Structure formats: C-alpha cells, structure tokens
C-alpha positions in Angstrom: -19.7 -84.3 -134.3 -19.2 -80.6 -134.8 -20.0 -78.9 -131.5 -20.9 -75.6 -133.3 -23.8 -77.3 -135.1 -25.2 -78.9 -131.9 -28.2 -77.1 -130.4 -28.2 -76.2 -126.7 -31.3 -78.4 -126.3 -29.5 -81.4 -127.8 -26.3 -80.6 -125.8 -28.2 -80.6 -122.5 -30.4 -83.5 -123.3 -27.7 -86.0 -122.2 -27.1 -86.5 -118.4 -23.4 -87.2 -119.0 -23.0 -83.9 -120.9 -24.7 -81.9 -118.1 -22.5 -83.6 -115.5 -19.4 -82.8 -117.5 -20.4 -79.2 -117.9 -21.2 -78.9 -114.2 -17.8 -80.2 -113.3 -16.1 -77.9 -115.8 -18.0 -74.9 -114.4 -17.2 -75.8 -110.8 -13.5 -76.4 -111.4 -13.3 -73.2 -113.4 -14.9 -71.2 -110.6 -12.5 -72.7 -108.1 -9.6 -71.8 -110.3 -10.8 -68.2 -110.6 -11.3 -67.9 -106.8 -8.1 -69.8 -105.8 -6.3 -66.7 -104.6 -9.4 -64.8 -103.4 -10.2 -63.8 -99.8 -13.8 -64.7 -100.6 -14.7 -68.4 -99.7 -16.3 -70.4 -102.5 -17.9 -73.8 -102.2 -19.0 -75.9 -105.2 -20.7 -79.3 -105.3 -21.1 -81.7 -108.1 -21.5 -85.5 -108.5 -20.6 -86.7 -104.9 -17.9 -84.1 -104.3 -17.9 -80.8 -102.4 -14.9 -78.6 -102.9 -13.8 -75.2 -101.7 -11.0 -72.7 -102.6 -10.3 -72.5 -98.8 -8.7 -75.8 -97.7 -9.7 -75.3 -94.1 -13.4 -74.4 -94.8 -14.8 -77.9 -95.2 -14.4 -80.7 -92.6 -13.2 -84.0 -94.2 -16.6 -85.7 -93.6 -18.3 -83.1 -95.8 -16.0 -83.3 -98.8 -17.8 -86.4 -100.3 -21.2 -87.8 -99.8 -23.3 -90.7 -101.1 -26.6 -88.8 -101.3 -28.0 -88.5 -104.8 -30.2 -85.5 -104.1 -28.4 -82.2 -103.6 -31.2 -80.8 -101.6 -30.4 -83.2 -98.7 -26.9 -81.8 -98.4 -27.6 -78.1 -98.9 -28.9 -77.4 -95.4 -25.9 -79.2 -93.9 -23.4 -77.1 -95.9 -25.3 -73.9 -95.1 -25.3 -74.6 -91.3 -21.6 -75.5 -91.5 -20.8 -72.3 -93.4 -22.7 -70.2 -90.9 -20.9 -71.9 -88.0 -17.6 -71.0 -89.6 -18.5 -67.4 -90.3 -19.8 -66.7 -86.8 -17.2 -68.9 -85.1 -19.6 -71.4 -83.5 -18.9 -75.1 -83.5 -21.7 -77.6 -83.8 -24.4 -75.2 -84.8 
C-alpha cells in the first residue's frame, strides 16, 4: 500500500492505525520535551507517561480503564497537588 495515496479518512478509519498514530505522537512529544523544565504528561492505551520521572506516582503510570474520561480527573488532581505542594488533594 502506498501511504501517499491513502486518504486521511481511510487512514483514520482503522482503530489500530489511530492507536499507532496516538502512540507515535505521544512518544514524539515526550522526546521533544525530555530536556524541558516544563512538565508534560501523555496518555495512550493503558499507559501514562511524563518527561519528569518524579511527576507520576507508580500507581498512576498504568491503568485498566478503557475510557480516558475516568482517568483525567485523577491526573488533574494529582498534577494540581504536585504544583501547589499538597499531598492527597
């Protein structure tokens, strides 16, 4: 298959392709921000990664939830707690 001749609609019509593109984007962002002072958190599949190794507690680096909206509030609260220096927000 010639990728140049594949329409964007066709490319994104496959769940596997969307998943691979999401992972590629997340890993590329992490690579770009690896030496940055700005913290970056990405999430895809069942993984949560950050360019700051100390930002995420171990129990938040993987999850079994299939819906991202169930994890977003937890990550936001954890990030706020880190920023303002409060534990167990």
